[in-house]
C-alpha positions as CSV (number, residue, x, y, z in Angstrom):
1,X,32.5,9.5,-9.7
2,X,33.4,8.5,-13.2
3,X,33.6,4.7,-13.6
4,X,32.0,4.0,-10.2
5,X,28.7,2.2,-9.7
6,X,25.7,3.9,-8.0
7,X,26.4,2.4,-4.6
8,X,30.0,3.5,-4.6
9,X,28.9,7.0,-5.6
10,X,26.5,7.2,-2.7
11,X,29.1,5.9,-0.3
12,X,31.7,8.4,-1.4
13,X,29.3,11.3,-1.4
14,X,28.1,10.5,2.1
15,X,31.6,10.1,3.4
16,X,33.0,13.2,1.8
17,X,30.1,15.7,2.1
18,X,31.2,18.8,3.9
19,X,28.9,20.4,5.0
20,X,27.1,17.1,6.0
21,X,24.6,15.5,3.7
22,X,21.2,14.6,5.0
23,X,20.2,11.6,2.7
24,X,16.8,10.7,1.4
25,X,15.0,9.1,-1.5
26,X,12.0,11.3,-1.1
27,X,10.3,12.5,-4.4
28,X,12.1,15.6,-5.7
29,X,9.5,18.1,-4.8
30,X,9.1,16.9,-1.3
31,X,12.9,17.2,-0.7
32,X,12.8,20.6,-2.4
33,X,10.7,21.8,0.5
34,X,13.2,20.3,2.9
35,X,16.0,22.2,1.1
36,X,14.1,25.5,1.2
37,X,13.3,25.1,4.9
38,X,16.9,24.3,5.9
39,X,18.5,26.6,3.3
40,X,20.2,23.6,1.9
41,X,21.3,22.4,-1.6
42,X,19.7,19.4,-3.2
43,X,22.0,16.7,-4.5
44,X,20.6,14.4,-7.2
45,X,21.8,11.6,-9.5
46,X,21.0,11.4,-13.1
47,X,22.3,8.8,-15.5
48,X,24.5,7.3,-12.8
49,X,26.3,10.6,-12.2
50,X,26.4,12.7,-9.1
51,X,25.3,16.2,-9.9
52,X,24.6,19.2,-7.6
53,X,21.7,21.5,-8.7
54,X,19.8,24.3,-7.2
55,X,16.2,23.9,-6.1
56,X,14.8,25.7,-9.0
57,X,15.3,23.0,-11.6
58,X,12.4,22.4,-13.9
59,X,10.9,18.9,-14.1
60,X,12.8,17.7,-11.0
61,X,10.7,14.6,-10.6
62,X,12.8,13.1,-13.5
63,X,15.9,13.1,-11.3
64,X,16.9,10.6,-8.6
65,X,17.3,12.5,-5.4
66,X,20.1,11.7,-3.1
67,X,19.8,14.3,-0.4
68,X,20.2,17.8,0.9
69,X,23.5,19.4,1.8
70,X,23.0,21.4,5.0
71,X,25.2,23.9,6.8
72,X,26.4,23.2,10.3
73,X,23.7,25.3,12.0
74,X,21.0,23.4,10.1
75,X,22.4,20.1,11.2
76,X,22.6,21.1,14.8
77,X,19.0,22.3,14.7
78,X,17.8,19.1,13.1
79,X,19.7,17.0,15.6
80,X,17.8,18.6,18.5
81,X,14.4,18.7,16.9
82,X,12.6,15.3,17.3
83,X,9.7,16.4,15.0
84,X,11.8,17.5,12.2
85,X,14.4,14.8,12.7
86,X,11.8,12.1,12.3
87,X,10.7,13.6,9.0
88,X,14.3,13.8,7.6
89,X,14.4,10.2,6.4
90,X,17.8,8.5,6.9
91,X,19.1,11.8,8.2
92,X,22.8,11.8,9.0
93,X,23.1,8.0,9.6
94,X,26.4,6.2,9.4
95,X,26.5,2.4,8.9
96,X,26.3,1.5,12.6
97,X,23.5,4.0,13.3
98,X,21.6,2.8,10.1
99,X,21.9,-0.8,11.3
100,X,20.5,0.1,14.7
101,X,17.7,2.1,13.2
102,X,16.7,-0.7,10.8
103,X,16.5,-3.1,13.8
104,X,14.3,-0.7,15.7
105,X,12.0,-0.2,12.7
106,X,11.7,-3.9,12.1
107,X,10.6,-4.5,15.7
108,X,8.2,-1.6,15.6
109,X,6.6,-2.5,12.3
110,X,6.2,-6.2,13.4
111,X,4.5,-5.0,16.6
112,X,2.1,-2.6,14.8
113,X,1.4,-5.3,12.1
114,X,0.5,-7.7,14.8
115,X,-1.8,-5.2,16.5
116,X,-3.5,-4.3,13.1
117,X,-3.7,-7.7,11.4
118,X,-3.9,-10.3,14.2
119,X,-5.7,-8.3,16.9
120,X,-7.7,-5.8,14.7
121,X,-6.6,-3.1,17.2
122,X,-4.3,-0.5,15.5
123,X,-2.4,1.7,17.8
124,X,-1.1,4.3,15.3
125,X,-2.7,6.1,12.3
126,X,-2.2,4.8,8.8
127,X,-0.1,7.9,8.0
128,X,2.3,7.3,10.9
129,X,2.6,3.6,10.0
130,X,3.3,4.5,6.3
131,X,6.0,6.9,7.6
132,X,7.8,4.1,9.5
133,X,7.8,1.9,6.4
134,X,9.0,4.8,4.2
135,X,11.8,5.5,6.6
136,X,12.8,1.8,6.5
137,X,12.8,1.8,2.7
138,X,14.8,5.0,2.6
139,X,17.6,3.6,4.8
140,X,17.6,0.3,3.0
141,X,18.1,2.2,-0.3
142,X,21.1,4.0,1.1
143,X,22.5,0.9,2.9
144,X,21.4,-2.2,0.8
145,X,24.0,-4.4,2.6
146,X,22.1,-3.8,5.9
147,X,18.7,-5.1,4.7
148,X,17.4,-7.4,7.4
149,X,15.7,-10.8,6.9
150,X,12.8,-9.5,9.0
151,X,12.5,-6.3,7.1
152,X,9.0,-5.0,6.3
153,X,10.1,-4.7,2.7
154,X,10.1,-8.5,2.5
155,X,6.7,-8.9,4.0
156,X,3.0,-8.3,3.4
157,X,0.5,-8.4,6.3
158,X,1.4,-10.3,9.5
159,X,1.8,-13.8,10.9
160,X,-1.4,-15.8,10.6
161,X,-3.8,-16.2,13.6
162,X,-4.1,-19.5,15.5
163,X,-7.3,-21.5,15.1
164,X,-7.4,-21.5,11.3
165,X,-5.9,-23.9,8.8
166,X,-3.1,-22.3,6.8
167,X,-3.1,-22.6,3.1
168,X,-0.7,-21.3,0.4
169,X,-1.9,-18.8,-2.2
170,X,-1.5,-20.2,-5.7
171,X,-0.5,-16.7,-6.7
172,X,0.9,-14.4,-3.9
173,X,-1.3,-11.6,-2.7
174,X,1.0,-8.6,-2.9
175,X,0.7,-5.1,-1.5
176,X,0.2,-1.9,-3.4
177,X,2.7,0.7,-4.1
178,X,2.1,4.1,-2.5
179,X,1.7,7.6,-4.0
180,X,1.5,10.6,-1.7
181,X,1.4,13.5,-4.2
182,X,0.3,14.3,-7.7
183,X,4.0,14.1,-8.7
184,X,4.0,10.5,-7.5
185,X,1.0,9.7,-9.7
186,X,2.6,11.4,-12.6
187,X,5.8,9.4,-12.2
188,X,3.7,6.1,-11.9
189,X,2.1,6.8,-15.3
190,X,5.3,7.9,-16.9
191,X,7.1,4.8,-15.6
192,X,4.5,2.6,-17.3
193,X,4.7,4.6,-20.6
194,X,8.5,4.2,-20.6
195,X,8.2,0.5,-19.9
196,X,5.8,0.1,-22.9
197,X,7.9,2.4,-25.0
198,X,5.1,4.9,-25.5
199,X,5.3,8.6,-25.7
200,X,3.5,11.0,-23.3
201,X,0.4,11.0,-25.4
202,X,0.4,7.2,-25.8
203,X,-2.8,5.1,-25.7
204,X,-2.7,4.1,-22.0
205,X,-6.0,3.6,-20.1
206,X,-6.0,3.4,-16.3
207,X,-8.7,2.0,-14.1
208,X,-9.3,3.9,-10.9
209,X,-11.4,3.0,-7.9
210,X,-11.7,3.8,-4.2
211,X,-9.5,1.7,-2.0
212,X,-12.0,0.2,0.4
213,X,-10.7,-0.1,3.9
214,X,-11.4,-3.7,4.9
215,X,-9.8,-7.1,4.8
216,X,-8.5,-8.6,1.6
217,X,-9.7,-12.1,0.7
218,X,-9.2,-14.6,-2.1
219,X,-12.1,-16.9,-3.4
220,X,-11.1,-20.0,-5.4
221,X,-13.7,-21.4,-7.7
222,X,-13.3,-24.8,-9.4
223,X,-15.8,-25.5,-12.2
224,X,-17.9,-22.6,-11.0
225,X,-18.2,-23.8,-7.4
226,X,-16.6,-22.1,-4.4
227,X,-13.8,-24.4,-3.2
228,X,-11.7,-22.3,-0.9
229,X,-11.7,-18.9,0.7
230,X,-8.5,-17.4,2.2
231,X,-7.5,-14.2,4.0
232,X,-4.5,-12.4,2.5
233,X,-2.5,-13.4,5.6
234,X,1.2,-12.7,5.0
235,X,0.8,-12.7,1.3
236,X,2.1,-16.2,0.7
237,X,-0.2,-18.0,3.0
238,X,-3.7,-17.2,4.2
239,X,-6.2,-18.4,6.8
240,X,-8.9,-20.8,5.6
241,X,-12.1,-18.9,6.3
242,X,-14.2,-20.6,3.6
243,X,-17.1,-21.4,5.9
244,X,-17.2,-17.8,7.1
245,X,-17.1,-16.3,3.6
246,X,-20.0,-18.5,2.5
247,X,-22.2,-16.6,4.9
248,X,-21.7,-13.3,3.0
249,X,-24.5,-12.5,0.5
250,X,-22.0,-11.0,-1.9
251,X,-20.0,-14.3,-2.1
252,X,-21.8,-16.7,-4.5
253,X,-21.5,-20.5,-3.9
254,X,-21.9,-21.1,-7.6
255,X,-21.0,-18.7,-10.4
256,X,-23.4,-17.6,-13.1
257,X,-22.5,-17.7,-16.8
258,X,-19.5,-19.6,-18.2
259,X,-16.5,-19.0,-15.8
260,X,-13.0,-20.4,-16.3
261,X,-12.5,-23.9,-14.8
262,X,-10.1,-22.3,-12.3
263,X,-10.8,-18.8,-11.1
264,X,-9.4,-17.1,-8.0
265,X,-11.3,-13.8,-7.3
266,X,-9.6,-11.2,-5.1
267,X,-11.6,-8.6,-3.3
268,X,-12.3,-6.7,-0.1
269,X,-14.4,-7.8,2.8
270,X,-15.8,-4.8,4.6
271,X,-18.6,-3.5,6.8
272,X,-20.7,-0.6,5.6
273,X,-21.0,2.4,7.9
274,X,-24.7,1.8,8.7
275,X,-24.1,-1.8,9.6
276,X,-21.1,-0.8,11.7
277,X,-23.3,1.6,13.7
278,X,-25.9,-1.1,14.3
279,X,-23.2,-3.5,15.5
280,X,-21.6,-1.0,17.9
281,X,-25.0,0.0,19.3
282,X,-25.7,-3.7,20.1
283,X,-22.3,-4.1,21.7
284,X,-22.8,-1.0,23.8
285,X,-26.2,-2.2,24.9
286,X,-24.6,-5.5,25.9
287,X,-21.8,-3.6,27.7
288,X,-19.2,-5.1,25.4
289,X,-16.1,-3.2,24.1
290,X,-16.9,-1.1,21.0
291,X,-15.0,-1.6,17.7
292,X,-12.8,1.3,16.8
293,X,-13.8,1.4,13.1
294,X,-15.5,-0.6,10.3
295,X,-12.3,-2.1,9.2
296,X,-11.6,-3.6,12.6
297,X,-15.1,-4.9,12.9
298,X,-15.0,-6.5,9.5
299,X,-11.7,-8.3,10.2
300,X,-12.9,-9.4,13.7
301,X,-16.2,-10.6,12.3
302,X,-14.7,-12.6,9.4
303,X,-12.0,-14.3,11.5
304,X,-14.3,-16.1,13.9
305,X,-13.9,-19.7,14.7
306,X,-17.7,-20.0,14.7
307,X,-19.1,-19.1,11.3
308,X,-22.5,-18.4,12.9
309,X,-21.0,-15.3,14.5
310,X,-19.8,-14.1,11.1
311,X,-23.3,-14.8,9.7
312,X,-24.9,-12.6,12.4
313,X,-22.9,-9.5,11.2
314,X,-23.6,-7.8,7.9
315,X,-20.4,-8.1,5.9
316,X,-20.0,-7.2,2.2
317,X,-17.5,-8.3,-0.4
318,X,-16.4,-6.3,-3.5
319,X,-14.3,-8.0,-6.2
320,X,-11.5,-6.1,-7.9
321,X,-8.9,-8.6,-9.2
322,X,-8.0,-12.2,-9.7
323,X,-5.2,-14.6,-8.8
324,X,-4.8,-18.0,-10.5
325,X,-7.0,-18.4,-13.6
326,X,-7.2,-21.1,-16.2
327,X,-8.4,-18.8,-19.0
328,X,-8.2,-15.0,-19.5
329,X,-11.3,-12.9,-18.5
330,X,-10.7,-10.4,-21.3
331,X,-8.2,-8.3,-23.3
332,X,-8.4,-5.4,-20.8
333,X,-9.0,-4.9,-17.1
334,X,-12.3,-3.3,-17.7
335,X,-13.5,-6.3,-19.8
336,X,-12.3,-8.6,-16.9
337,X,-14.3,-6.5,-14.4
338,X,-17.4,-6.9,-16.6
339,X,-16.9,-10.7,-16.6
340,X,-16.6,-10.8,-12.8
341,X,-19.8,-8.8,-12.5
342,X,-21.5,-11.3,-14.9
343,X,-20.4,-14.2,-12.7
344,X,-22.4,-12.6,-9.8
345,X,-19.8,-10.6,-8.0
346,X,-20.4,-7.1,-6.6
347,X,-18.2,-4.4,-8.2
348,X,-17.5,-1.0,-6.9
349,X,-19.8,1.5,-8.7
350,X,-17.3,4.3,-8.3
351,X,-14.7,2.6,-10.6
352,X,-13.8,4.6,-13.8
353,X,-11.6,4.4,-16.8
354,X,-9.0,7.2,-17.0
355,X,-7.6,7.9,-20.5
356,X,-4.9,10.4,-19.4
357,X,-3.1,11.8,-16.4
358,X,-5.6,14.7,-16.1
359,X,-8.4,12.2,-15.8
360,X,-6.5,10.3,-13.1
361,X,-6.0,13.4,-11.0
362,X,-9.6,14.5,-11.5
363,X,-10.8,11.2,-10.4
364,X,-8.9,11.4,-7.1
365,X,-10.4,14.8,-6.4
366,X,-13.9,13.5,-7.2
367,X,-13.5,10.7,-4.7
368,X,-12.1,13.0,-2.0
369,X,-15.0,15.3,-2.6
370,X,-17.5,12.5,-2.4
371,X,-15.9,10.5,0.4
372,X,-18.5,11.5,3.0
373,X,-21.3,10.2,0.7
374,X,-19.8,6.7,0.5
375,X,-21.4,4.1,2.7
376,X,-18.0,2.5,3.4
377,X,-14.6,3.8,4.6
378,X,-11.7,4.2,2.2
379,X,-8.0,4.8,2.7
380,X,-7.1,6.1,-0.8
381,X,-7.6,5.5,-4.5
382,X,-6.2,2.6,-6.5
383,X,-4.9,3.1,-10.0
384,X,-4.3,0.0,-12.2
């Protein structure tokens, strides 16, 4: 592959692999399991060169994984196994099959986004949904020329609901990256260290907190007064739910202290578990459909045309970041959090500073162990 760019390397390796190559951009150690299961050989790229290695390489996470070379029997077995085939991302696709699969995934993801964001009625689990998006991303990485205009990789959230004024976010509300293993967290931290040109023991502090499972919102304050409240929407535009957000006890109309002239506070609107139980008990007594979970109930309660309905339901708001701002809140994220708390916002009490990788991983285990004790649902941990 000398002298060829990365895309040309991929194309040639896929075209000439014999036995066939099942392609993926899975983290190395996940693909290592695939290779062991199928008695295949991992193919990786390092420094723009295609290199074959066995599955025993040390520090495999530092390599870019291209795929697993399988024997013919393994290919036949995978082709007839729906369960395994779905997990082998981008498995055995040529250009035409990849284009068809990307179209199918785009339509599926749009449908599930609509059910989740617009109707607050999810039809699949978060894990299954994440699997669809990962599969889409894997195929796009292998076939960048086939990336569609309606791809989920270009989009956050879903189209906005009717009945609310649409407003542009001054600073887009982007989605988080995902990590599914300790190796992913390790690579996340290592990537930041490399970017900052720090060694492994460099002075890098991470803030960690539970990822509350609710509805993201942005509160814009001008000269300390609440001027606008938006849902995340599609990340570029949100729904104007200012009147609804004013009904929440955790959303101050006026900020305490000395806030910047312009301050957009981002956070999560959610319903605590006890309040969710009370709401569903009342709906059951009234013979109304029950909400599936606190996240759905929070989203449905906030996005009401009549703010009085929102006011009748106990919603909470926890601040965790900011958008447009006229003056910095501090030199560090932790200092900025303290300032937000001083302005009158509720902060998550489980947040912690992690000074190294071991502390980051310990924090995740602590949250998992204490998850049942939280009075709100979570769907992960956020590292910043």
